C-alpha positions in Angstrom: 196.9 226.8 298.3 194.6 229.3 300.1 193.8 229.1 304.0 190.6 227.5 304.4 189.6 230.8 306.4 190.3 233.2 303.5 188.2 230.5 301.0 185.1 230.9 303.3 185.3 234.5 302.3 183.5 233.6 299.1 180.3 232.7 301.4 179.9 236.3 302.0 178.5 236.8 298.7 179.2 237.2 295.0 181.9 240.0 295.1 183.7 238.0 297.7 183.4 234.7 295.7 185.0 236.6 292.9 188.0 238.0 294.9 188.3 234.7 296.2 188.5 233.3 292.6 191.0 235.8 291.4 193.4 235.4 294.4 195.6 232.8 293.5 196.5 234.5 290.3 196.8 237.8 291.5 199.5 236.5 294.1 201.4 235.1 291.1 201.4 238.2 289.3 202.1 240.4 292.3 204.8 238.0 293.4 206.3 237.9 289.8 206.4 241.8 289.3 207.8 242.7 292.4 210.4 239.7 292.7 208.7 238.1 295.9 209.3 234.5 297.3 207.1 232.9 299.7 208.6 232.4 303.1 206.0 230.6 305.2 202.3 229.6 305.6 199.5 232.1 304.6 198.0 234.3 307.2 194.8 236.1 306.6 192.7 238.9 308.4 188.7 239.4 308.2 189.0 241.0 304.7 192.6 240.1 303.6 195.0 237.3 302.6 198.7 237.9 304.1 201.8 236.2 302.9 205.0 236.0 304.1 207.7 236.8 301.6 211.2 238.0 301.0 211.7 240.8 298.7 215.0 242.7 297.4 214.9 244.5 300.9 214.6 241.2 302.9 211.6 239.8 304.9 208.3 241.2 304.1 204.6 240.6 304.2 202.6 240.9 300.8 198.7 241.8 301.9 196.1 241.4 299.4 192.7 242.8 300.3 189.1 242.9 299.3 188.3 246.1 298.0 186.5 248.4 300.0 185.9 251.8 301.0 187.5 251.3 304.5 190.5 250.3 303.1 190.6 252.5 299.7 193.2 255.0 301.5 195.2 252.3 303.6 198.6 252.9 301.4 198.0 256.9 301.7 198.0 256.7 305.7 200.8 254.3 305.8 202.9 256.1 303.3 202.1 259.5 305.4 203.1 257.8 308.8 206.2 256.4 307.3 206.9 253.8 309.7 206.4 256.2 312.4 204.4 254.4 315.0 202.8 252.0 312.5 204.3 249.3 310.5 206.1 250.7 307.2 205.1 250.4 303.6 207.5 249.1 301.1 205.4 249.3 297.8 201.6 249.5 297.0 199.1 248.7 293.9 196.1 250.3 295.5 194.4 249.4 292.1 194.8 245.8 292.9 194.8 246.1 296.6 198.5 245.0 297.1 200.4 246.2 299.7 203.9 245.0 300.5 204.5 245.7 304.5 207.5 245.6 306.9 207.6 242.4 308.9 206.6 242.3 312.1 206.3 239.9 315.0 203.0 237.9 315.4 202.7 239.0 319.0 199.9 241.6 319.4 198.3 242.9 322.8 195.5 240.7 322.8 197.1 238.8 325.8 198.7 241.4 327.7 196.9 243.0 330.7 193.9 245.1 329.1 194.9 248.0 331.1 198.5 248.0 330.2 197.6 247.4 326.4 195.1 250.5 326.5 197.9 252.5 327.6 200.0 251.4 324.8 197.3 252.3 322.4 197.0 255.5 323.9 200.5 256.4 323.5 200.4 255.2 320.0 197.6 257.6 319.2 199.5 260.6 320.2 202.2 260.1 317.1 199.5 258.7 314.8 197.1 261.6 315.1 198.4 264.1 312.5 196.7 266.6 310.1 194.5 264.4 307.8 195.4 263.9 304.0 192.7 265.8 301.8 191.9 262.4 299.9 190.5 260.8 303.3 186.8 260.7 303.9 185.3 262.7 306.5 184.5 261.2 309.7 181.1 263.9 309.3 180.2 261.9 306.0 179.9 258.8 308.0 178.2 260.5 311.1 175.5 262.2 309.4 173.9 259.5 307.7 174.0 257.0 310.6 172.8 259.2 313.0 169.9 260.1 310.6 169.0 256.2 310.5 169.5 255.8 314.2 166.9 258.5 314.8 164.5 256.7 312.3 164.3 253.8 314.5 161.0 252.5 315.7 160.2 252.9 319.0 159.6 249.1 319.3 163.2 248.9 318.7 164.9 246.5 321.7 167.1 249.7 322.7 166.5 252.0 325.7 164.5 255.1 323.8 166.5 257.7 325.9 169.7 256.4 325.0 168.8 256.6 321.3 167.7 260.0 321.9 170.8 261.2 323.6 173.2 259.5 320.8 171.2 261.0 318.2 171.7 264.6 319.8 175.5 264.0 320.0 175.5 263.0 316.8 173.9 266.0 315.3 176.1 268.0 317.3 179.0 266.1 316.2 178.2 266.5 312.4 178.1 270.5 312.6 181.4 270.5 314.7 184.7 271.9 312.9 186.7 269.7 315.1 185.2 266.4 314.1 187.1 266.4 310.9 190.9 267.5 310.2 192.5 264.6 311.6 194.3 261.5 310.4 192.7 258.9 312.8 193.2 255.0 312.4 189.8 254.0 312.8 190.2 250.2 314.1 193.1 250.2 316.5 192.7 247.5 319.0 194.6 245.0 320.4 194.7 242.6 317.4 195.8 245.5 315.2 199.2 246.1 317.0 202.0 244.1 316.7 205.5 244.1 318.3 208.0 245.4 316.2 211.2 243.6 314.9 213.3 246.9 314.6 216.4 247.1 316.6 215.3 250.6 317.5 212.3 252.7 317.5 209.1 251.9 319.2 208.1 248.6 320.8 204.8 248.4 319.1 203.4 249.3 315.8 199.6 249.6 314.5 198.6 248.1 311.6 195.6 247.7 309.2 194.4 251.4 309.5 190.9 252.1 308.0 191.9 255.8 307.7 189.4 258.7 308.1 189.7 262.7 308.5 188.2 262.6 311.7 188.3 263.7 315.7 190.8 261.6 317.8 188.6 260.8 320.6 186.4 258.7 318.0 189.3 255.9 318.6 188.5 254.7 321.9 185.8 252.5 321.5 187.1 249.4 320.2 189.5 249.3 322.9 186.2 248.8 325.0 184.2 246.1 323.2 187.2 244.1 322.0 188.2 241.4 324.5 184.7 241.6 326.0 184.4 238.4 327.5 187.2 239.2 329.8 184.9 242.0 331.4 181.7 240.2 331.4 183.6 237.0 333.1 185.8 238.9 335.6 186.4 237.6 338.9 183.8 237.9 341.7 184.1 241.5 343.0 184.7 243.2 339.7 181.9 244.5 337.7 181.8 245.2 334.1 181.3 249.0 334.8 183.9 248.9 336.6 186.1 247.4 333.9 184.9 249.5 331.1 185.4 252.7 332.7 189.2 251.5 334.0 189.9 250.9 330.3 188.4 254.1 329.3 190.3 256.0 331.7 193.6 254.4 330.9 193.4 255.3 327.4 192.5 259.1 327.6 194.9 259.4 330.4 197.9 257.7 328.0 196.6 259.9 325.2 195.8 263.3 326.9 192.5 263.1 325.6 189.1 265.2 326.8 187.0 262.8 329.0 183.5 264.6 328.0 184.5 264.4 324.4 185.7 260.6 324.3 182.7 259.7 326.7 180.3 261.1 324.1 182.0 259.5 321.1 181.7 256.1 322.9 177.8 256.7 323.2 177.3 257.5 319.6 179.4 255.0 318.3 178.2 252.0 320.4 174.6 253.4 319.7 175.5 253.1 315.9 176.6 249.8 316.4 173.5 248.5 317.6 171.9 250.2 314.7 174.1 248.2 312.3 172.9 245.0 314.1 169.4 245.9 313.9 169.6 246.9 310.3 171.3 243.4 309.3 168.1 241.5 311.2 165.3 243.5 310.4 161.7 243.1 312.2 160.1 240.1 310.3 163.3 238.8 309.0 164.8 235.3 308.9 167.0 235.9 311.7 166.8 237.8 315.2 169.4 240.4 316.3 172.0 239.2 318.5 170.6 240.2 321.9 174.1 239.7 323.7 175.9 242.1 321.2 173.0 244.9 321.8 173.1 244.3 325.4 176.9 245.0 325.4 176.7 248.1 323.2 174.0 249.3 325.9 176.2 248.2 328.5 179.1 250.2 327.4 177.4 253.6 326.4 175.6 253.5 329.9 179.1 253.3 331.7 181.2 255.8 330.5 178.3 258.2 331.3 177.5 256.8 334.8 
């Protein structure tokens, strides 16, 4: 039986529905081939089914994900890290989107004090950021077209025009900067993508679910700012959202020993690109309006790091 949340993947479109339809048989086939025994209720992420299993090597997790470009090289990154600061890859069938992974604790950083969590993630950066594999897509290949689309937004777009122009200028500079590519980066390292290790030795926390890119380490920071946003927006009286954002930002770059100016510029670019995606999903004259709160968050984050 698939979890209700996984069955709901089918509502995202015909490709997702086809993926869900084939999941039960795919699980059976891979479990038989890899001699896996179920060992608990199914879990899930946003794009994958995750099953606790017993393998020949002991407890493990079978992850079967929806095929998309962000996950295409996940197995290569995990293989390259070889369990160093990241979950250990035990076996992979990339054609079928199946990974057999070391089993970790279910505890993540979601409930840790956010500044402690930022410091933990920052310390993981230093171990994960190694020379990129040649198979990876480059960050430039994403940033260039996104920046062009951002520049093409009409003046009526519900974003400060000066901020759009600033992000476009930065994006164009990054697109021609040789340092934009060349480092293996996780791409989506936030609080829920760091789990407690069950190893008797080694790091206490390990990264999971990479969206690997050949990029710039400074690109990594923004997810730590926009995730757990409600904690910043609903902070006790006397603590401003701006102060909370900046505290996270500095805790992360200090732990990772990153350049403040470059990290700030990437946050601005990434947040304006996120705003762009929201506007593209809800075009003017469409059936639904863009999420105004989300756009406000993107603008607030971009402004806070440059004040």
